[in-house]
C-alpha positions as CSV (number, residue, x, y, z in Angstrom):
1,X,-9.5,-20.3,7.7
2,X,-9.3,-17.5,10.2
3,X,-10.3,-14.1,9.1
4,X,-7.5,-11.9,7.9
5,X,-8.6,-8.7,9.3
6,X,-6.9,-6.0,11.4
7,X,-7.7,-2.7,13.1
8,X,-4.9,-0.4,14.2
9,X,-5.0,2.9,16.0
10,X,-2.0,5.2,16.0
11,X,-2.0,8.5,17.9
12,X,0.8,11.1,17.9
13,X,1.0,14.8,18.4
14,X,0.8,15.2,14.6
15,X,-1.8,12.6,13.6
16,X,-4.6,10.5,15.0
17,X,-5.3,7.5,12.7
18,X,-7.6,4.5,12.7
19,X,-7.2,1.9,10.0
20,X,-9.3,-1.2,9.5
21,X,-8.6,-3.7,6.7
22,X,-9.9,-7.0,5.4
23,X,-7.5,-8.8,3.1
24,X,-10.3,-11.1,1.8
25,X,-12.7,-8.3,1.0
26,X,-14.4,-7.0,-2.1
27,X,-12.7,-3.7,-2.5
28,X,-14.9,-1.5,-0.3
29,X,-13.3,1.7,0.7
30,X,-14.1,4.4,3.2
31,X,-11.8,7.3,3.8
32,X,-11.8,10.4,5.9
33,X,-8.2,11.7,5.7
34,X,-8.5,15.3,4.4
35,X,-6.1,14.7,1.5
36,X,-8.4,14.0,-1.5
37,X,-5.6,13.0,-3.9
38,X,-4.3,10.4,-1.4
39,X,-7.8,9.1,-0.9
40,X,-8.1,8.7,-4.6
41,X,-4.9,6.7,-4.7
42,X,-5.9,4.5,-1.7
43,X,-9.1,3.7,-3.5
44,X,-7.0,2.2,-6.2
45,X,-5.4,-0.2,-3.7
46,X,-8.8,-1.3,-2.4
47,X,-10.5,-1.7,-5.8
48,X,-7.6,-3.5,-7.5
49,X,-6.4,-5.4,-4.5
50,X,-9.9,-6.5,-3.5
51,X,-9.0,-5.3,0.0
52,X,-11.6,-3.6,2.2
53,X,-10.0,-0.4,3.6
54,X,-11.5,2.0,6.2
55,X,-9.1,4.8,7.1
56,X,-9.8,7.9,9.3
57,X,-7.1,10.4,10.0
58,X,-7.1,13.8,11.8
59,X,-3.7,15.3,10.9
60,X,-2.0,18.7,11.1
61,X,-3.0,19.6,7.6
62,X,-2.7,23.3,8.6
63,X,1.1,22.8,8.4
64,X,1.1,20.6,5.3
65,X,0.2,17.0,4.1
66,X,3.6,15.4,5.1
67,X,2.8,13.9,8.5
68,X,-0.7,12.7,7.4
69,X,0.6,11.0,4.3
70,X,3.6,9.3,6.0
71,X,1.6,8.3,9.0
72,X,-1.2,6.8,7.0
73,X,1.5,4.7,5.2
74,X,2.9,3.6,8.6
75,X,-0.5,2.7,10.1
76,X,-1.6,0.8,6.9
77,X,1.7,-1.1,7.1
78,X,1.0,-2.0,10.7
79,X,-2.4,-3.3,9.8
80,X,-1.1,-5.4,7.0
81,X,1.5,-6.9,9.3
82,X,-1.2,-7.9,11.7
83,X,-3.7,-9.2,9.1
84,X,-1.3,-11.5,7.2
85,X,-0.5,-13.3,10.5
86,X,2.1,-16.1,10.3
87,X,1.8,-16.0,6.4
88,X,1.3,-19.8,6.2
89,X,-0.3,-20.7,2.9
90,X,0.2,-17.3,1.4
91,X,1.6,-16.8,-2.0
92,X,4.1,-14.3,-0.6
93,X,5.3,-12.7,-3.9
94,X,3.2,-10.4,-6.1
95,X,3.9,-8.4,-9.2
96,X,1.9,-6.3,-11.7
97,X,2.3,-4.1,-14.7
98,X,-0.4,-1.5,-15.2
99,X,-0.8,1.0,-18.1
100,X,-2.9,4.1,-18.2
101,X,-2.7,5.8,-21.6
102,X,0.9,6.8,-22.1
103,X,2.1,5.7,-18.6
104,X,3.2,2.3,-17.5
105,X,4.3,1.1,-14.1
106,X,5.6,-2.1,-12.5
107,X,5.3,-3.0,-8.9
108,X,6.9,-6.1,-7.3
109,X,6.4,-7.1,-3.6
110,X,7.7,-9.7,-1.3
111,X,6.2,-10.3,2.2
112,X,9.7,-11.3,3.3
113,X,9.7,-9.9,6.9
114,X,12.5,-7.5,5.8
115,X,11.7,-3.9,5.0
116,X,13.1,-2.5,1.8
117,X,12.0,0.1,-0.8
118,X,13.3,0.8,-4.3
119,X,11.2,3.5,-5.9
120,X,12.1,4.9,-9.3
121,X,9.4,7.3,-10.5
122,X,10.7,10.2,-12.6
123,X,7.8,12.6,-11.9
124,X,7.2,15.1,-14.7
125,X,5.7,17.6,-12.3
126,X,6.2,18.3,-8.6
127,X,2.6,18.9,-7.7
128,X,-0.7,17.3,-8.8
129,X,-3.9,19.1,-7.7
130,X,-2.0,20.8,-4.8
131,X,-0.5,17.5,-3.7
132,X,3.3,17.3,-3.4
133,X,4.2,14.1,-5.3
134,X,7.4,13.6,-3.3
135,X,5.2,12.5,-0.4
136,X,4.4,9.2,-2.0
137,X,8.0,8.1,-1.3
138,X,7.2,8.9,2.4
139,X,4.0,6.9,2.2
140,X,5.6,3.8,0.7
141,X,8.6,4.0,3.0
142,X,6.3,4.1,6.0
143,X,4.4,1.2,4.6
144,X,7.4,-1.1,4.0
145,X,9.0,-0.3,7.3
146,X,5.9,-1.5,9.2
147,X,4.4,-4.1,6.9
148,X,8.0,-5.6,6.7
149,X,7.9,-6.1,2.9
150,X,10.4,-5.6,0.1
151,X,8.8,-3.3,-2.5
152,X,10.1,-2.4,-5.9
153,X,8.3,0.4,-7.7
154,X,9.2,1.5,-11.3
155,X,7.4,3.9,-13.5
156,X,8.7,2.7,-16.9
157,X,7.2,5.5,-18.9
158,X,4.8,8.4,-18.7
159,X,4.5,12.1,-19.3
160,X,1.4,12.9,-17.2
161,X,2.2,12.8,-13.5
162,X,-1.4,11.9,-12.5
163,X,-1.2,8.9,-14.8
164,X,2.3,8.0,-13.5
165,X,1.1,7.9,-9.9
166,X,-2.2,6.2,-10.7
167,X,-0.5,3.4,-12.5
168,X,1.8,2.9,-9.5
169,X,-1.1,2.6,-7.1
170,X,-3.1,0.3,-9.3
171,X,-0.1,-1.9,-9.8
172,X,0.5,-1.8,-6.1
173,X,-3.0,-3.0,-5.4
174,X,-2.8,-5.8,-7.9
175,X,0.6,-6.9,-6.6
176,X,-0.7,-7.0,-3.1
177,X,-3.7,-9.0,-4.2
178,X,-1.4,-11.6,-5.8
179,X,1.0,-11.8,-2.8
180,X,-1.7,-12.2,-0.1
181,X,-3.6,-14.8,-2.1
182,X,-3.9,-18.1,-0.2
183,X,-2.5,-20.9,-2.4
184,X,-4.4,-24.2,-1.8
185,X,-1.3,-26.1,-2.7
186,X,0.6,-24.3,0.1
187,X,-2.1,-24.8,2.8
188,X,-0.6,-24.7,6.2
189,X,2.9,-24.3,4.8
190,X,5.4,-21.5,5.2
191,X,6.4,-20.0,1.8
192,X,10.1,-20.0,2.8
193,X,12.8,-22.6,3.0
194,X,13.8,-21.0,6.3
195,X,10.5,-22.1,7.8
196,X,9.6,-18.6,9.0
197,X,9.2,-15.1,7.5
């Protein structure tokens, strides 16, 4: 089995980003992004997805967090698209429900080759620790556009915004883990009746 790793560098006038991932990792994470709450959420993806993540970003944080958060999503999506390769033998679909105290979220993903995002999270606050929670829509939109996945995110209940967001990211990590898992019964086969994804 070839290694499912990728390294992507993306440079614009707003952000300079380097992302390295290993889909068959152990959940190691290293971040230097400058947005602590985003780093905390990305750590959930690594830990619960068993994906090694190394992300460095120098962004225009003197303006706000928008470009950094969106562009990290874009670059992470590009890295996933590279790392999954031709997708042969991959489970393709993943889903997870994750609770945290009063909050419960569901995430469902399909590595379909077609980008699509349905995100329904009724945030109870607009800001957590100085972080504008609306930016998570930008993060996930950037990810799906470049990873070429269909992603459904639903926060089913919750009153604490931190809990709402954390359940989303934990469920996202676990759904990713399920979807990228190699199925020995599908070895060398494309998980699609079309023969390609």
